[in-house]
VMD Tcl script that draws the C-alpha trace (Angstrom):
set ca {
  {136.03 94.98 53.39}
  {136.04 95.11 49.62}
  {137.67 98.47 49.63}
  {140.53 97.16 51.88}
  {141.14 94.26 49.70}
  {141.09 96.47 46.54}
  {143.63 98.78 48.22}
  {145.90 95.84 49.17}
  {145.82 94.47 45.67}
  {146.49 97.88 44.21}
  {149.39 98.46 46.64}
  {150.86 95.05 45.89}
  {150.65 95.53 42.06}
  {152.13 99.00 42.29}
  {154.93 97.83 44.64}
  {155.87 94.95 42.24}
  {156.00 97.20 39.31}
  {158.12 99.76 41.07}
  {160.50 97.29 42.67}
  {160.76 94.53 40.01}
  {159.29 96.08 36.71}
  {161.57 96.14 33.77}
  {160.01 99.52 32.79}
  {161.69 101.22 35.88}
  {165.03 99.34 35.66}
  {166.92 102.25 34.25}
  {165.33 104.74 36.67}
  {165.74 102.54 39.75}
  {168.71 103.47 41.88}
  {171.18 100.65 42.53}
  {173.23 101.99 45.40}
  {172.88 104.00 48.63}
  {169.74 104.53 50.69}
  {167.48 105.19 47.60}
  {168.89 101.89 46.14}
  {167.77 100.05 49.29}
  {164.30 101.65 49.25}
  {163.83 101.02 45.43}
  {164.76 97.35 45.75}
  {162.74 96.54 48.88}
  {159.20 95.64 48.61}
  {158.48 96.22 52.26}
  {160.07 99.77 52.09}
  {158.48 100.71 48.79}
  {155.12 99.16 49.89}
  {154.98 101.72 52.76}
  {155.46 104.66 50.40}
  {153.04 103.23 47.90}
  {150.47 102.91 50.80}
  {150.55 106.55 51.76}
  {150.66 107.69 48.12}
  {147.55 105.58 47.50}
  {145.88 107.25 50.48}
  {146.58 110.74 48.85}
  {144.98 109.41 45.59}
  {141.94 107.94 47.29}
  {139.79 111.12 46.81}
  {140.26 110.73 43.10}
  {139.15 107.16 42.66}
  {136.03 105.18 43.28}
  {137.98 102.00 44.17}
  {138.57 102.89 47.75}
  {137.98 105.86 49.91}
  {140.14 106.71 52.85}
  {140.29 110.00 54.79}
  {143.65 111.86 54.29}
  {144.91 111.93 57.85}
  {148.29 111.51 59.61}
  {146.88 108.42 61.31}
  {145.81 106.92 58.07}
  {149.28 107.74 56.58}
  {150.90 105.31 58.98}
  {148.09 102.72 58.98}
  {147.75 102.48 55.26}
  {151.62 102.72 54.78}
  {151.84 99.74 57.31}
  {149.14 97.66 55.63}
  {150.58 98.24 52.29}
  {154.17 97.40 53.44}
  {153.16 94.26 55.25}
  {150.87 92.80 52.66}
  {153.25 93.69 49.79}
  {156.08 91.91 51.59}
  {154.02 88.88 52.43}
  {152.63 88.59 49.01}
  {156.06 88.99 47.34}
  {157.40 86.10 49.71}
  {154.48 83.91 48.63}
  {154.32 84.48 44.93}
  {157.13 84.73 42.37}
  {157.33 84.76 38.54}
  {156.76 80.96 38.47}
  {153.71 81.04 40.74}
  {153.56 80.02 44.45}
  {157.12 79.88 46.05}
  {157.88 76.76 47.95}
  {161.07 75.20 49.25}
  {161.90 71.49 49.43}
  {164.04 70.49 52.40}
  {166.17 67.48 52.15}
  {166.58 65.49 55.24}
}
mol new
graphics top color blue
foreach p $ca { graphics top sphere $p radius 0.5 }
foreach p [lrange $ca 0 end-1] q [lrange $ca 1 end] { graphics top cylinder $p $q radius 0.2 }
display resetview
């Protein structure tokens, strides 16, 4: 369970840096399909997930078999959790909306 939580936090952090990080703002495409991918935490999260799967044999933080099945599962876990965490947390902390009746 600890490995999965570590994977999720790594995926979220990397996704945040790639989608919103100032360091990549000049490299990040703005238009077209690549622009959509580069600015979407759900899309980028999927790709971060399978890339982390490929990197797992080189780290002691988590260990996943490199298989086609894990490609989709870890991509999906990374995509979903990165999106959820992005919707919950922003630069100013926990996001919340006030609805006026």
